[in-house]
C-alpha positions in Angstrom: 35.5 -22.9 1.9 33.7 -20.8 4.7 34.6 -17.3 2.8 33.2 -19.0 -0.8 29.9 -20.0 1.4 29.5 -16.4 2.8 30.0 -14.7 -0.9 27.6 -17.3 -2.5 25.1 -16.7 0.1 25.2 -13.0 0.0 25.0 -13.4 -3.6 21.9 -15.3 -3.7 20.4 -12.5 -1.2 21.1 -9.9 -3.6 19.4 -11.5 -6.7 16.4 -12.1 -4.2 16.4 -8.7 -3.2 16.5 -7.4 -6.5 13.7 -9.3 -7.8 11.5 -9.2 -4.8 12.1 -5.3 -4.1 11.0 -3.9 -7.5 8.5 -6.6 -8.6 5.1 -6.0 -9.7 2.4 -7.3 -7.3 -0.5 -9.3 -8.1 -4.1 -9.1 -7.2 -3.7 -11.9 -5.0 -0.5 -10.2 -3.2 -2.4 -7.2 -2.9 -5.0 -9.0 -1.3 -2.8 -10.8 1.1 -1.3 -7.5 1.9 -4.5 -6.2 2.8 -5.4 -9.0 5.0 -2.0 -8.5 7.0 -2.7 -5.0 7.4 -6.3 -5.6 8.8 -5.0 -8.2 10.9 -2.1 -5.8 12.4 -4.2 -3.2 12.7 -6.6 -4.9 15.3 -3.6 -6.5 17.2 -1.9 -2.9 17.3 -3.8 0.0 15.3 -1.0 2.8 16.2 2.0 0.6 15.6 0.6 -0.6 12.4 -0.2 2.7 11.2 3.5 3.8 11.8 4.9 0.8 10.1 3.0 1.6 7.2 4.1 5.4 7.2 7.7 3.8 7.6 7.5 1.1 4.9 8.3 -1.4 7.5 7.3 -4.7 8.7 6.8 -5.5 4.8 4.5 -3.1 4.5 6.3 -2.0 1.4 6.8 -4.7 -0.8 8.1 -3.9 -4.3 5.1 -1.9 -5.6 2.7 -3.0 -3.3 1.8 -0.9 -0.1 -1.1 -0.1 2.3 -3.1 3.1 2.9 -5.4 4.3 5.5 -7.8 6.9 6.2 -10.1 7.8 8.8 -13.8 6.9 8.3 -14.8 9.8 10.7 -13.3 12.7 8.6 -11.7 10.9 5.4 -7.9 12.1 6.8 -5.3 10.0 5.2 -3.3 8.8 8.3 -1.0 6.2 6.9 0.6 5.4 3.4 3.6 3.3 2.2 4.2 5.1 -1.0 7.0 7.5 -0.6 5.7 9.3 -4.0 2.3 10.3 -2.5 3.4 11.3 1.5 2.2 14.9 0.4 -1.3 13.4 0.6 -0.9 12.4 4.6 -3.4 14.5 6.4 -5.7 15.5 3.6 -9.2 14.3 2.9 -9.2 11.2 0.9 -12.3 12.3 -0.9 -10.7 15.1 -2.5 -8.1 12.9 -4.1 -7.6 13.3 -7.9 -5.3 12.1 -10.5 -3.7 14.7 -13.2 -6.1 13.9 -15.6 -8.7 15.6 -13.0 -10.5 12.3 -12.3 -11.6 12.4 -8.6 -11.1 8.9 -7.4 -10.9 9.5 -3.6 -15.1 9.2 -3.1 -14.8 5.9 -4.8 -12.0 4.7 -2.1 -14.0 6.2 0.7 -17.6 4.9 -0.4 -15.8 1.3 -0.9 -14.6 1.0 2.9 -17.3 -0.9 4.2 -16.7 -3.5 7.3 -16.5 -7.1 6.6 -16.4 -6.3 2.5 -13.7 -6.3 0.6 -14.2 -4.0 -2.4 -12.3 -3.0 -5.9 -11.7 0.4 -6.9 -9.7 1.3 -10.3 -7.9 4.7 -10.6 -4.5 5.9 -11.5 -1.6 6.5 -8.9 2.1 6.6 -9.0 4.1 3.6 -8.2 6.3 3.4 -5.5 9.4 3.6 -6.8 11.6 5.9 -9.2 9.2 6.6 -11.8 6.4 8.8 -10.6 4.4 8.6 -13.7 0.7 8.1 -13.0 -0.6 4.5 -14.1 -3.5 2.4 -13.8 -4.2 0.7 -10.4 -6.7 -1.3 -8.7 -7.2 -1.4 -4.9 -8.7 -3.7 -2.6 -10.4 -1.8 0.4 -12.1 -2.5 3.3 -13.0 -1.2 6.8 -11.3 -2.2 10.2 -11.1 -0.2 13.6 -12.5 3.1 12.2 -10.3 2.9 9.4 -10.7 2.6 5.5 -7.6 0.7 4.4 -6.5 -0.5 1.0 -3.6 -2.1 -0.8 -3.7 -2.1 -4.6 -1.8 -3.4 -7.8 -0.9 -1.8 -10.8 -2.3 -3.1 -14.1 
């Protein structure tokens, strides 16, 4: 009886993981993750940036993840997407997609304290498929950082 209960519980966990780990996030999910990111940065900035970079503590959920750059020099200091880790330490204002569209200045300019602004651009998802696809990110400013979380359209 106990064995069946354990096997059943593991089965349920596997189904939940498979449906959430690869689920496509919505605009509401992205806004909620941005709110969580802002609250966590206010509580412990260094720890939160580390968790974002490691995709820990819910900062990588399906195809949703936060990113943050310094408002002082625009350097990207945290990103949850393993497919764009090469951008860490780069000036966010120089980011462009493979078509040549420079979207970084839009992200940088959208980072305003007390505001959440939406920016549309293209980015690869966090999964195995590294194809660049349309995305919209909600961006704000907190503790000297511009942070955003986007969803794929």
